[in-house]
C-alpha positions as CSV (number, residue, x, y, z in Angstrom):
1,M,0.0,0.0,0.0
2,S,1.5,3.3,-1.0
3,Q,2.0,6.2,1.3
4,V,-0.4,8.4,-0.7
5,F,-3.2,5.7,-0.6
6,R,-2.8,5.2,3.2
7,S,-3.0,8.9,3.8
8,Q,-6.2,9.3,1.8
9,F,-7.8,6.2,3.3
10,R,-7.0,7.5,6.8
11,H,-8.8,10.7,6.1
12,V,-11.9,9.0,4.7
13,L,-12.1,6.5,7.6
14,F,-12.0,9.2,10.2
15,F,-14.7,11.2,8.4
16,L,-17.1,8.1,8.4
17,I,-16.5,7.6,12.1
18,F,-17.4,11.2,12.7
19,L,-20.5,11.0,10.5
20,M,-21.9,7.9,12.2
21,N,-21.6,9.5,15.6
22,C,-23.5,12.6,14.4
23,L,-26.4,10.5,12.7
24,K,-27.3,8.4,15.8
25,K,-30.8,9.3,17.3
26,P,-30.6,10.3,20.9
27,I,-33.0,8.6,23.5
28,S,-36.0,10.7,24.2
29,R,-35.6,10.8,27.9
30,P,-33.1,13.3,28.9
31,S,-32.0,11.3,31.9
32,Y,-30.7,8.6,29.6
33,Y,-29.3,10.9,27.0
34,S,-25.8,10.8,28.3
35,A,-25.9,7.1,28.9
36,G,-27.3,6.5,25.4
37,M,-24.6,8.7,23.8
38,L,-22.0,6.9,25.8
39,A,-23.4,3.5,24.7
40,S,-23.7,4.5,21.1
41,F,-20.2,5.9,21.0
42,S,-18.9,2.8,22.9
43,A,-20.4,0.6,20.2
44,F,-18.0,2.1,17.7
45,I,-14.9,2.0,20.0
46,P,-13.8,-1.4,18.6
47,V,-14.2,-0.1,15.1
48,Q,-12.1,3.0,15.9
49,I,-9.4,1.0,17.6
50,L,-9.2,-1.3,14.6
51,A,-9.0,1.7,12.3
52,I,-6.2,3.3,14.3
53,I,-4.3,0.0,14.4
54,F,-4.9,-0.5,10.7
55,I,-3.6,3.0,9.9
56,L,-0.9,3.8,12.4
57,I,0.9,0.4,12.8
58,P,1.4,-0.2,9.1
59,E,2.4,3.5,8.8
60,T,5.0,3.1,11.5
61,I,6.3,-0.2,10.1
62,S,6.5,1.1,6.6
63,A,8.2,4.3,7.7
64,Q,10.8,2.3,9.7
65,S,11.4,0.0,6.9
66,A,11.6,2.7,4.3
67,A,15.1,4.0,5.2
68,P,17.8,3.2,7.8
69,T,18.4,5.6,10.7
70,L,21.7,7.5,11.0
71,Y,22.7,5.0,13.7
72,D,22.1,2.2,11.2
73,I,24.2,3.9,8.6
74,A,27.0,4.8,11.0
75,T,27.1,1.3,12.5
76,E,26.9,-0.5,9.1
77,A,29.9,-2.7,8.6
78,P,32.5,-1.1,6.3
79,S,33.0,-4.3,4.5
80,E,29.4,-4.6,3.6
81,V,29.2,-1.0,2.5
82,S,32.2,-1.4,0.3
83,A,31.1,-4.7,-1.0
84,S,27.5,-3.9,-1.8
85,G,28.1,-0.3,-2.8
86,T,25.1,0.8,-0.7
87,D,22.4,1.6,-3.2
88,W,20.8,4.8,-1.9
89,E,17.9,4.5,-4.3
90,S,17.0,1.1,-2.9
91,L,17.0,2.6,0.6
92,G,14.6,5.3,-0.4
93,T,16.9,8.2,0.4
94,D,17.4,9.9,-2.9
95,G,16.6,13.2,-1.3
96,L,18.9,12.7,1.6
97,S,21.8,11.6,-0.7
98,S,21.2,14.7,-2.8
99,E,21.2,17.0,0.2
100,Y,24.3,15.3,1.6
101,N,26.2,15.7,-1.7
102,E,25.2,19.3,-1.9
103,F,26.3,19.9,1.7
104,S,29.6,18.2,1.0
105,S,30.2,20.4,-2.1
106,R,29.5,23.5,-0.1
107,Y,31.7,22.4,2.8
108,E,34.6,21.8,0.3
109,D,34.1,25.2,-1.1
110,F,34.1,26.7,2.4
111,S,37.3,24.7,3.3
112,S,39.0,26.0,0.1
113,T,38.0,29.6,0.9
114,Q,39.2,29.1,4.5
115,S,42.5,27.8,3.3
116,G,43.0,30.7,1.1
117,F,42.1,33.1,3.9
118,S,44.6,31.4,6.2
119,S,47.3,31.6,3.6
120,R,46.7,35.4,3.1
121,Y,46.6,35.8,6.9
122,E,50.0,34.1,7.3
123,D,51.4,36.4,4.6
124,F,50.0,39.4,6.3
125,S,51.3,38.3,9.7
126,S,54.8,37.8,8.2
127,E,54.7,41.3,6.7
128,M,53.6,42.7,10.1
129,N,56.4,40.9,11.9
130,N,59.0,42.3,9.5
131,F,57.6,45.8,9.9
132,S,57.4,45.6,13.8
133,S,61.0,44.2,14.0
134,G,62.2,47.4,12.3
135,A,63.4,45.8,9.1
136,D,63.8,48.0,6.1
137,L,61.3,46.3,3.8
138,S,62.4,48.2,0.8
139,L,65.8,46.4,1.0
140,N,64.6,42.9,1.7
141,S,64.9,42.0,-2.0
142,G,68.6,42.3,-1.8
143,S,69.1,40.6,1.6
144,E,66.2,38.3,2.5
145,S,68.2,36.5,5.2
146,L,69.1,39.7,7.2
147,S,66.3,40.3,9.7
148,G,65.9,43.0,12.3
149,Q,67.7,46.3,12.1
150,G,71.1,44.8,11.2
151,L,73.9,47.4,11.8
152,R,71.2,49.9,12.9
153,A,70.4,47.7,15.9
154,Q,70.9,49.4,19.3
155,P,73.4,47.7,21.6
156,E,72.0,45.7,24.5
157,H,72.1,47.5,27.9
158,R,70.8,47.3,31.4
159,N,68.1,49.7,32.6
160,S,70.3,50.7,35.5
161,F,73.4,52.8,36.4
162,F,75.6,49.7,36.4
163,Q,76.1,48.2,33.0
164,S,78.9,45.6,33.0
165,I,82.2,44.4,34.4
166,S,84.9,42.7,32.3
167,L,88.2,40.9,32.8
168,D,90.8,40.9,30.0
169,E,93.9,38.7,29.9
170,S,96.5,38.1,27.2
171,L,99.9,36.5,26.8
172,T,102.5,37.3,24.1
173,T,105.5,34.8,24.0
174,S,109.0,36.1,24.0
175,G,109.9,34.9,20.5
176,G,113.5,34.0,21.3
177,G,116.6,35.7,20.2
178,S,118.7,38.4,22.0
179,D,115.7,40.8,22.1
180,E,113.3,38.3,23.6
181,L,110.4,40.0,25.3
182,G,107.4,38.2,26.8
183,V,104.4,40.1,28.0
184,V,101.5,39.1,30.2
185,H,98.6,41.6,30.3
186,V,95.7,41.6,32.9
187,G,93.0,44.2,32.9
188,V,89.7,44.8,34.7
189,S,87.1,47.4,34.0
190,A,83.5,48.3,34.8
191,M,81.0,50.4,33.0
192,F,78.3,52.7,34.3
193,A,75.7,54.7,32.3
194,A,73.7,57.9,33.0
195,P,71.4,60.0,30.8
196,C,72.7,63.3,29.6
197,P,70.7,66.4,30.8
198,G,68.3,67.7,28.3
199,N,67.9,64.2,26.6
200,H,71.0,64.7,24.6
201,G,72.5,61.3,24.5
202,S,74.1,59.3,27.4
203,F,77.3,59.3,29.4
204,L,79.3,56.2,29.9
205,F,81.9,56.0,32.8
206,S,84.4,53.2,32.8
207,P,87.1,52.9,35.5
208,T,90.0,50.7,34.3
209,F,93.0,49.0,35.8
210,A,95.7,47.2,33.8
211,L,98.9,45.4,34.6
212,D,101.6,44.6,31.9
213,H,104.2,42.3,33.2
214,F,107.4,41.5,31.2
215,Y,108.1,38.0,32.3
216,D,111.0,37.8,29.9
217,M,113.2,40.7,28.9
218,P,116.7,41.4,27.5
219,D,119.6,41.1,29.9
220,T,120.5,44.8,29.2
221,L,117.2,46.0,30.7
222,K,117.7,43.8,33.7
223,K,121.1,45.4,34.3
224,L,119.5,48.9,34.0
225,D,117.0,47.9,36.8
226,M,114.0,48.4,34.6
227,A,110.8,47.4,36.4
228,D,109.2,44.3,35.0
229,S,105.6,45.3,35.9
230,L,104.0,48.4,34.5
231,Y,100.5,49.8,35.4
232,R,97.7,51.8,33.9
233,V,94.9,53.3,35.9
234,G,92.2,55.6,34.4
235,L,88.6,56.6,34.0
236,N,87.1,56.5,30.5
237,V,84.3,59.0,30.0
238,T,82.3,58.7,26.8
239,W,79.4,60.8,25.5
240,L,77.2,59.0,23.0
241,N,74.4,60.5,21.1
242,D,72.1,59.2,18.4
243,I,71.3,62.3,16.2
244,N,68.8,60.3,14.2
245,D,68.3,56.8,12.7
246,F,71.3,57.3,10.5
247,W,73.9,59.2,12.5
248,R,75.6,58.5,15.8
249,V,78.3,60.7,17.4
250,M,80.7,59.5,20.1
251,L,83.4,61.6,22.0
252,F,85.6,60.0,24.6
253,V,88.6,60.9,26.9
254,T,90.5,58.7,29.4
255,P,92.4,60.6,32.0
256,G,94.8,58.4,34.0
257,V,98.3,57.4,34.9
258,A,100.7,55.0,33.3
259,T,103.7,54.2,35.4
260,D,105.8,51.7,37.2
261,F,105.0,53.5,40.5
262,E,108.7,54.0,41.1
263,T,108.9,57.4,39.5
264,S,107.2,60.7,40.3
265,S,107.5,62.2,36.8
266,S,104.6,64.2,35.6
267,D,104.9,62.2,32.3
268,M,102.9,59.5,34.1
269,F,99.7,61.4,33.5
270,R,98.2,60.5,30.2
271,L,95.1,61.9,28.5
272,P,94.2,59.8,25.4
273,G,90.9,60.6,23.7
274,G,89.1,61.0,20.4
275,G,85.9,61.3,18.6
276,V,84.1,59.4,15.8
277,A,80.9,59.9,13.8
278,V,79.1,56.8,12.5
279,W,76.8,56.9,9.5
280,T,74.5,53.9,8.9
281,P,72.6,54.5,5.7
282,S,71.1,51.0,5.7
283,P,71.0,47.9,7.8
284,Q,73.8,46.4,5.6
285,W,76.3,49.3,5.6
286,Q,78.0,51.5,8.2
287,F,80.7,54.1,7.8
288,S,82.9,55.7,10.5
289,F,85.0,58.9,10.5
290,G,87.2,60.0,13.4
291,L,90.5,60.4,15.1
292,L,92.2,58.8,18.1
293,Y,94.9,60.4,20.2
294,T,96.8,57.5,21.8
295,A,99.0,59.6,24.1
296,M,101.9,57.4,23.0
297,E,105.3,58.7,21.8
298,E,105.0,56.7,18.6
299,W,101.8,56.8,16.5
300,S,100.3,59.4,18.8
301,V,97.4,60.1,16.4
302,I,95.7,57.4,14.3
303,P,92.6,57.5,12.2
304,L,89.3,55.9,13.3
305,A,87.8,55.3,9.9
306,G,86.4,52.6,7.7
307,A,83.4,50.7,6.5
308,T,81.4,47.8,7.8
309,W,79.3,45.6,5.5
310,Q,76.8,42.9,6.8
311,P,75.2,41.3,3.7
312,N,73.2,38.8,5.9
313,E,73.0,37.5,9.4
314,N,75.9,35.1,8.9
315,W,78.6,37.3,7.6
316,K,80.1,40.6,8.7
317,F,83.0,42.5,7.1
318,D,84.5,45.3,9.2
319,F,87.2,47.2,7.3
320,S,87.8,49.8,10.0
321,F,91.2,50.9,11.3
322,P,92.7,50.1,13.8
323,K,90.9,46.8,14.1
324,P,89.6,45.3,10.8
325,K,87.6,42.1,11.3
326,I,85.8,39.5,9.2
327,S,83.2,37.4,11.1
328,R,81.2,34.3,10.2
329,K,78.3,33.1,12.4
330,A,78.2,29.4,13.4
331,D,76.3,27.1,15.8
332,S,77.9,26.4,19.1
333,P,78.5,22.8,20.2
334,I,77.1,23.9,23.6
335,S,73.5,24.8,23.0
336,A,73.4,27.1,26.1
337,L,75.9,29.5,24.5
338,G,73.8,30.1,21.4
339,P,75.3,31.0,18.1
340,L,79.0,32.1,17.9
341,W,81.0,34.5,15.8
342,I,84.2,33.0,14.3
343,Y,86.4,35.7,13.0
344,V,89.9,36.8,11.9
345,A,91.0,40.3,13.0
346,G,93.9,42.7,13.0
347,E,94.8,44.8,15.9
348,Y,97.2,47.5,17.1
349,S,98.3,47.1,20.7
350,G,100.7,48.9,23.0
351,G,101.2,51.7,25.5
352,T,103.5,54.3,27.0
353,W,104.6,54.4,30.6
354,A,106.7,56.7,32.8
355,I,109.4,54.6,34.4
356,E,112.7,54.8,36.2
357,L,115.7,53.5,34.2
358,A,119.2,53.5,35.6
359,E,118.0,55.9,38.3
360,R,116.6,58.5,35.9
361,E,113.2,59.2,34.6
362,E,112.3,57.8,31.2
363,L,109.3,57.1,28.9
364,A,109.1,53.5,27.6
365,T,106.8,52.7,24.6
366,Y,105.9,49.3,23.5
367,R,103.7,48.4,20.5
368,E,102.9,45.4,18.3
369,L,100.6,44.4,15.5
370,R,98.4,41.4,15.9
371,L,96.7,38.9,13.5
372,M,94.1,37.1,15.6
373,F,91.7,34.2,15.1
374,G,88.9,34.1,17.6
375,I,85.4,33.2,18.7
376,E,82.8,35.1,20.7
377,R,79.1,34.8,21.6
378,A,76.9,36.3,18.9
379,K,73.7,37.2,20.9
380,P,74.3,37.1,24.7
381,Q,71.3,38.2,26.8
382,I,71.5,40.9,29.3
383,G,72.9,39.5,32.5
384,E,74.5,36.5,30.9
385,L,78.2,35.8,30.8
386,N,79.9,36.8,27.5
387,F,83.3,35.7,26.4
388,Q,85.9,36.3,23.6
389,F,88.8,34.0,23.0
390,E,91.6,34.7,20.5
391,I,94.9,33.1,19.4
392,G,97.2,34.6,16.8
393,L,100.6,36.1,16.0
394,A,102.3,39.3,17.2
395,F,104.7,41.0,14.7
396,C,106.3,44.4,14.1
397,R,107.1,44.4,17.8
398,K,109.2,47.2,19.2
399,L,110.3,48.6,22.6
400,E,112.0,51.9,22.7
401,F,112.7,54.8,25.1
402,D,112.3,58.5,24.7
403,D,115.8,59.7,26.0
404,S,117.8,56.5,25.4
405,P,119.2,55.0,22.2
406,L,118.1,51.6,23.4
407,T,115.7,50.0,21.0
408,Y,114.5,46.3,21.0
409,R,112.7,44.5,18.2
410,P,111.5,41.1,19.5
411,D,110.8,38.3,17.0
412,V,107.3,37.2,16.1
413,G,105.5,35.8,19.0
414,L,102.4,33.8,19.7
415,V,99.4,35.6,21.3
416,E,96.6,34.2,23.4
417,R,93.8,36.4,24.7
418,L,90.6,35.9,26.8
419,Q,88.0,38.4,27.7
420,I,85.1,37.7,30.0
421,K,82.3,40.2,30.4
422,F,79.2,40.2,32.6
């Protein structure tokens, strides 16, 4: 029996039941009217029950057998579905299958749109990160691997008056020969910072102490009673000001004494100083222009000039006098140290001291050029221990005196240097 026929038959049957109830004659006596109506209606109760059973039970059975429930579909064995191919038409669910297919199509379109939106959001987030990190986006096409501000980045510093303390140690071997001269250097310094009044830069104050010990020297100097330990004590004062994003100016002076503490000569007071202007036109390039007064008898004034090029985050080329340097970033074998700079550098080192030689006042000047290979931490965090270790060669070595014809030229020596900073 089709669903349409059952529906029409149900309507007709209920109409006949209603009509028969309406056509029955009531009993004349009112006292029995209610009882007669009840009896008359009761006579048709079996017929009505049978009609309801006839209509509703087949309706329910047919509806349940017409299509499986979602539970039946979900719990159907996969093997049976794949084997039989589940004929949706035989299950009477053409409409459901059509709606499901349409829903699946719309969901796929939505997923595709969502994926495209996510991709665009990631691109937008990447651009925003580059912008917020201070990168010059107009230069990224030429240096995709250089992130952040590059050479424009501000140096890390503490938000306090105390900034750092450092220990510096180096050893230069004697080199042999008649003019052998071995030098051990130990230095310690601290740095403090304070803002300049009027918001015009900052002041840096760095008290320093250094000991240079000649553990091996020519016999002639020993006979002249030259002290084998020389000292330097001073206070470095630096004014640093960022004029704008491209220019930085630095002026510095280091009043102090350099002596063997066995003479009272006024020549022990030294006043080295200088100034430099730094121009950084891009995160990849930096140029410096300045002069340094060394307060030494030889090479008393030297230029502070050169250029620095950092094409990416892994290479840095510093062609600045008096310390040129080429650096390459590498991973550290100790993960806690982070990345390291491995570099080769040149350096000018030396000093002038007021000493007592053969019971008279004298100025002694020692200098050497160095070619060094070293490593240092690339990105130490504030408060972490930083270090710099170097080994190399010392050449063009010379020790001379102001009022004496004595001059010594030691042979090439090996150099080891360690600097620890906190």
